[in-house]
C-alpha positions as CSV (number, residue, x, y, z in Angstrom):
1,M,90.7,219.9,124.1
2,T,93.4,218.5,126.0
3,K,94.6,214.7,125.8
4,E,93.0,214.0,129.0
5,E,89.6,215.6,128.1
6,L,89.3,213.8,124.9
7,A,90.3,210.6,126.5
8,W,87.6,211.2,129.3
9,E,85.0,211.7,126.5
10,I,86.0,208.6,124.6
11,A,85.5,206.6,127.9
12,R,82.2,208.0,128.4
13,G,81.3,207.3,124.8
14,L,82.4,203.7,124.9
15,I,80.2,203.2,128.2
16,E,77.4,205.2,126.8
17,T,77.1,203.5,123.5
18,G,78.0,200.0,125.1
19,V,79.6,199.1,121.8
20,E,82.2,197.0,123.4
21,G,79.8,195.7,126.1
22,G,78.3,196.5,129.6
23,Y,80.3,196.7,132.9
24,D,79.3,193.1,133.7
25,S,80.1,191.7,130.4
26,I,82.0,188.5,130.2
27,S,82.8,186.3,127.1
28,C,85.4,183.9,126.0
29,S,88.1,185.4,123.9
30,T,88.2,184.5,120.1
31,A,92.2,184.1,120.5
32,G,92.1,181.6,123.3
33,D,90.6,180.2,126.3
34,Y,90.7,183.2,128.5
35,P,87.9,185.8,129.3
36,S,87.1,189.0,127.9
37,I,85.7,191.4,130.4
38,G,83.9,194.5,131.2
39,C,82.9,197.7,129.2
40,S,86.0,197.1,126.9
41,Q,86.3,193.4,126.6
42,W,89.6,193.6,128.5
43,E,91.7,190.5,128.0
44,G,94.9,188.7,129.3
45,G,97.2,191.1,131.0
46,R,94.9,194.1,130.7
47,A,91.9,191.8,132.2
48,N,94.2,190.9,135.0
49,D,95.2,194.6,135.6
50,L,91.6,195.3,135.9
51,L,90.8,192.8,138.3
52,E,93.7,193.5,140.6
53,R,92.4,197.1,141.1
54,I,89.1,195.8,142.4
55,P,89.1,194.5,146.0
56,G,88.5,190.8,145.8
57,G,89.4,190.6,142.1
58,G,92.6,188.9,142.5
59,H,90.7,185.8,142.9
60,F,89.5,186.0,139.2
61,A,92.7,187.2,137.8
62,Y,95.0,184.8,135.7
63,R,92.4,182.1,135.2
64,T,91.3,180.6,132.1
65,Y,87.6,181.1,130.9
66,S,87.1,177.7,131.0
67,D,88.1,177.3,134.9
68,L,85.8,180.2,135.5
69,Y,83.0,178.7,133.7
70,L,83.4,175.0,135.0
71,S,83.9,176.2,138.7
72,G,80.5,177.9,138.6
73,E,82.2,181.4,139.3
74,M,80.9,183.5,136.2
75,G,78.1,185.1,138.2
76,A,80.4,186.1,141.0
77,L,82.9,187.5,138.6
78,S,79.9,189.3,136.8
79,A,78.7,190.8,139.9
80,L,82.1,191.8,141.0
81,I,82.9,193.8,137.9
82,D,79.5,195.4,137.8
83,S,79.8,196.5,141.6
84,P,80.4,200.3,142.2
85,E,84.1,199.5,142.9
86,G,84.1,197.4,139.6
87,Q,82.6,200.2,137.5
88,A,84.8,202.8,139.0
89,A,88.1,200.7,138.1
90,Q,86.7,200.1,134.4
91,L,86.1,203.9,134.2
92,Q,89.5,204.7,135.5
93,K,91.1,202.1,133.1
94,L,89.3,203.0,130.4
95,A,90.2,206.6,130.7
96,E,93.9,205.6,131.0
97,D,93.5,203.3,127.7
98,S,91.8,206.1,125.8
99,E,94.7,208.6,126.4
100,D,96.8,206.1,124.6
101,Y,94.2,206.5,121.8
102,V,94.3,210.0,121.7
103,E,98.2,210.1,121.5
104,E,97.9,207.9,118.3
105,L,94.8,209.7,117.0
106,F,96.8,213.0,117.2
107,H,98.8,211.7,114.1
108,V,95.8,211.5,111.9
109,L,93.0,213.8,113.3
110,D,92.7,217.2,114.4
111,D,88.9,217.7,115.1
112,A,87.7,217.0,118.5
113,R,84.6,215.4,117.5
114,C,86.5,213.0,115.1
115,I,89.0,212.2,117.4
116,I,86.3,211.1,119.9
117,Y,84.5,209.3,117.3
118,A,87.8,207.2,116.1
119,G,88.6,206.6,119.8
120,V,85.3,204.7,120.4
121,W,86.6,202.3,117.7
122,C,90.0,202.0,119.0
123,P,89.4,199.0,121.2
124,T,89.0,197.0,118.2
125,S,92.8,197.7,117.2
126,T,94.3,201.3,117.5
127,S,96.8,200.6,114.8
128,V,94.2,199.6,112.4
129,V,91.9,202.4,113.2
130,C,94.8,204.8,112.7
131,R,96.0,203.1,109.4
132,F,92.3,203.2,108.1
133,I,92.2,206.8,108.9
134,G,95.6,207.9,107.6
135,N,95.1,205.9,104.4
136,R,91.7,207.5,103.4
137,A,93.3,210.9,104.3
138,E,96.0,210.0,101.7
139,W,93.4,209.2,99.2
140,G,91.9,212.6,99.3
141,Y,89.0,212.0,102.0
142,D,88.4,214.8,104.8
143,V,88.8,212.7,107.9
144,D,88.2,215.7,109.9
145,D,84.9,216.1,108.7
146,L,82.6,214.0,110.9
147,A,80.0,213.2,108.7
148,E,82.6,211.9,105.9
149,L,84.5,210.1,108.5
150,Y,81.3,208.2,109.9
151,E,80.5,207.2,106.2
152,L,84.0,205.8,105.8
153,F,83.6,203.8,109.0
154,R,80.2,202.6,108.3
155,D,80.8,201.6,104.6
156,G,84.4,200.2,104.7
157,Y,86.0,199.6,108.1
158,A,84.9,196.0,108.3
159,R,86.6,195.1,105.0
160,A,89.7,197.1,105.9
161,A,90.2,195.4,109.1
162,G,89.6,191.8,107.4
163,C,86.3,191.3,109.4
164,E,83.8,191.4,106.7
165,E,81.7,188.7,108.3
166,Y,81.0,191.0,111.0
167,W,79.9,193.9,108.6
168,Q,76.4,194.4,110.0
169,G,77.9,194.7,113.7
170,Y,80.6,197.4,112.8
171,R,77.7,199.4,110.5
172,N,75.7,199.3,113.6
173,R,78.6,200.5,115.7
174,A,79.1,203.2,113.2
175,I,75.7,204.5,113.4
176,R,75.5,204.3,117.1
177,T,78.7,206.0,117.7
178,Y,77.7,208.8,115.2
179,E,74.4,209.5,116.9
180,Y,76.4,209.6,120.1
181,V,79.1,212.1,119.2
182,T,76.9,214.4,117.2
183,A,74.6,214.8,120.2
184,L,77.5,215.5,122.7
185,D,77.6,218.8,124.2
186,L,81.4,219.9,124.4
187,S,80.5,223.7,124.7
188,R,82.5,223.5,128.1
189,Y,85.7,222.9,126.2
190,G,84.9,225.8,123.7
191,V,83.8,223.3,120.9
192,P,80.7,224.5,119.1
193,A,77.7,222.4,118.7
194,F,77.6,219.9,115.9
195,E,76.3,221.1,112.4
196,G,75.5,218.3,110.1
């Protein structure tokens, strides 16, 4: 599969699994007083870029979470990013982001399904995901075996990422992503059906 094909499948995976949120998701960033928005929880400059791609989105760009909340405009922002134009902009931005993920994942993975699986984790931190996989490969794990890669993420990613308090959420993400990727029909790319 090409970088673009893999990126498209990662983008679809993020949307289909909902592991980062829905199109209309808005929350306050854990890093500061700014919103995390959409199906990839874009923040800061990335969120502003997304908003500027949507007609009328400039009104919400460069604003704090508190300002949006206190002004009573959260509902309007949610409706905007969930609109057909908002969804199209998110899918386009997600595919662009995913090309960057694939570029990095090519350094640690060869198998198409494993790249898609790991790509769905990349919004958490591409560098942490690649380091996690690279370290396990050095330790002798077969990271190009989807079942083994899934078990590594399910049982160890929260600890490796320093987020042990979220272990159950990461475990659920691992399971949901594995179910999604194993069911993917990639035959149009010449990738055989998954045999687990």
